N, C-alpha and C positions, 0 to 999 in steps of 0.2 A: 821468548819462553815466559810463561805465566808464573806468578807467585801464588803462594797459598798461606793461609793462616789456620793452623789446627788448634782447636780449643781442647781444654782438658776434659770436657764432657763428651768428646768424641766427634763433634761436628767440625765442619771444614768450610772455609770460604776461599774462593779462587778469584784472582784478578791481578792487580798491580799494586804493590806496596808503595805508598807515597811518603810515609813517614814512620820511622821506627826509633823509639827512645827506650834504650835498655832500662828495665826496672820501672818504666812508666806506662807506655802505651804503644800500640801499633795502629796505623791507619792503612786501610786497603781500599782501593777503588775496584768494585766488583764489575763483572762483565756487563751487568745491567746499567752501569754508570753511577750507581749509588756508592757513596763513601761511608765506610764504617770505621769507628774507633773502638778498640778493644783494650781493656787494661791488661798489662803483661801478666798479672797474677792469674788470669784466666787462660793464658796462651801456653800451649805445649810446644809449638814450633811456628816460626814465621820466617819465610825466605823463599828461595827458588823451589819450584816443585820438584825439579830433578834431584836436588840435594836432600829432599825429605825422605827418600826411600833408602834406608840403611842397607849396607851389603848383607847378603845372606850369611847367617852364622854357620860355622862349620857343623857338620852333622855330629850329633852327640848320641852315644849309645845309652845314655841315661834316660829312661822313660819319664814322661811327664807325670806329675803326681795325679793319682786317681781323683776324679771329680773336677779337674781344672778345665775351665771353659774359656775359649777365646772368642770374644764378641765379633760377629760378622757385621760389616757395614753394608748399607744399601743406599743408593743415590735417590734423592727425592727432589721434586720441583714443587715449590710452594706458590700458589696463587690465592688471592683473597678478593672478597666482594668490596672491600674498601681499601684505598691507598693508605699506607702507613701501618698496616697490621703486621706485628712483629711476632716471630716464633721463638719460643723459649723451651729449654729442657729443664725438667725438675731436678734440682741439685740436692734437696734435702729439707728437713723441717726440724724445728726444735720446740719442745713444750716449755712454756713460760709460766711460772707461778709467782705471784706477788702477794705479800702479806702486809697487813696494815691494822691499825687500831681505830675504832670509832667510839665515841662517847654514847653511853646508853642513857635512858631517861634519868633525869635528876643530876647528871654530870658526876664528877668525882672519879678518882682513880679506880674505885671498886666497881664502877659501872661500865668500864671500858670493855669493848668486845673486839675480838680479833676477826678480821675479814680476810678472805682469800679470793684473789682474782686469777683465773687461769686463762691461757690463750695459746695459740699456735703461730709460730713465725715460720713462714715458708721462704725458701731460697730458690732462685731461678738463674739460669745462665742464658744469655742471648745467643741466638743462632743466626738469624737473618731477618730482613724485612721484605715482605712480598712485593713483587715477584722475585724469587731467588732460588738458587740451587744449594743443596747441602747434603752431607752424608750423616746418616743416623744409624744407631745399632739396630740390627734385625730383631723382630719380636714385638712384644707388648711394650709400648713406650708411654711414659707419663709426660706429656707436653703441656704447653700453655700458650695462650694468645693474649697479646695486649694491643691497645690502640692509642696512638699518640701519647705514649709515656704513662698510660694508665695502669691500674692494678692487673696483673696477669690472671687469666681465667683458665683453670685446669681443664685439660682435654686428654683423654686416653685413646690411643690408636694402636692398631696391630699392623706392623710392617712385615710382609712376607717376601718382599723383593722390591726392585725399583718401582717407585710409585709417584703419582701426582697427588699432592695434598691440596684439597680445595677447602680453604678456610672461610667460614661464614661467621663474621663477628657482628653482633648487635650492640651498639652503644646506646646507653640510656642516660648519657650525660645531660642532655636537654631536660629530661624529666627530673633529674636531681637538681638542676639549676632552678627549674620551675618550683620544685618543692622548697628550696631555700628562699626564693622570693615570697612564696605563700606564707612560709613560717615567719619571716621577718615582718611582712605586711600585717599579718594577723596579730602578732605580738604588739606592734606599734599602734595599730588601730584599737585593739582591745585596751591597751594601757591608756590611750588618749581618752576613750569613752569613760573608762573607770575614773580617771582624774577629774574629768568634766562633771560626772555625776556626783562625786564627793564634794566638789567645790559648790555645786548648785544645791546640794542636799537632796538630790533626786536619786532614788534607788533604781529607776528604770535604766538609765545609761550605764550604771554600774553593772547590772545583771547582763545587759547586752554586751558590754565590753569583756566581761569574764567569759561569756559564751563564745564570742568571736576569738578571743585569745586561745581558749582551750581547743575548740573544734578546728579552727584554722591552723593552729600550731601543730596539733596532732596529725592532721592531714598532710601538712607540709613535711613533717618528720618522716611519715611513711614513704612519701615520694623520694625524700633524700636518701633513704636506705635501699632503694631498688638498685640491684647490681646488674652489670652487663652480662651478656650470655655469649657463648661461642661454641662452635662445633667444627670438626674437621672431617671431611669426606676423603677416604683413601681410594684412589683409582689406580689399580695395578697397571704398569706400563709394559707392553710387549716390544721386543726388538723388531724393528722393521726389516724387511727384506729377507725373510726366512723362506728359502727356496727348497722345495721338496720334490724329489724325483720318485714317483710312486709307480711300481710295476702294475699295469692294469690290463685285464683281458676284456676287450670290448665284445659286444654282442655280435653273433655271426650275421652275415648278409641274409636278408629276407627277400623273397620274391614279391613283386608288387610295388607300385609307386608309393603308396602311402607308407608302408613299412620302411622302404628305402629312405624316404624323406625323414622319417622319425629316427633313423639310425644312419646319419651321413658318414660316420667313421666306423670301419669294420676291421676286425682282425686284432691280433695281440700287439702290444707296443708299450710305450712309456707315456705317462701323463705328467705334466708339470703343474704344480700348484704353488701359487704365490700368496702368502698370507701376510696380513698387516696387524 
């Protein structure tokens, strides 16, 4: 009998629990062979799958409050174009505002100016790493993809039923690393030319050094700020083996070889259709 780990965000992992430390974490080996460690603060239930289904409560004559909605879950299978792509659910965000003081021209307490820096801190909960299976709430979902522990990239999908999620993650880490190298090399080269020109009393190397530092540094900074991109294609999954018995009236028998060959079956009967 398999074990399951249900997260507070509604997702679920199925496999074999290899370690469970109350108040700390739980480790589960998924059916794909991957081992996942989840903090207990994010876990709603961890244990045998059979024990996860509570007994049905007795029927109550008290109607549910108007407007109450019970989220319906759908099964999804995640695949990705790169190994190590991880799926997350959006948990929430918080607006951050920071205040400070800077000195104005001339200094002095009377010239201090207040500065305000605002930003948004987003929170995500891990679901699984592709390829994997999970259960997510039905409807429009705000998800995110990350790669090798990087910053999650927001993706919004609509889940109408059991689906195959095809994740396409484009990492631009190499571009950012190249930008860092360009930024550092330009700064060092420009500084070296500037110092050399000053020591020699020659303004030519100084101008070249400043130009190299500014142009190369700005170009490297632009490359360092390029972010990864991600998208998820949703492919609805149909149940296999849907056998339909459809009453069908076939065309009557025609005289002549050509018409008989075109209608080898004649008379009323049943037709079987098997759809995938």
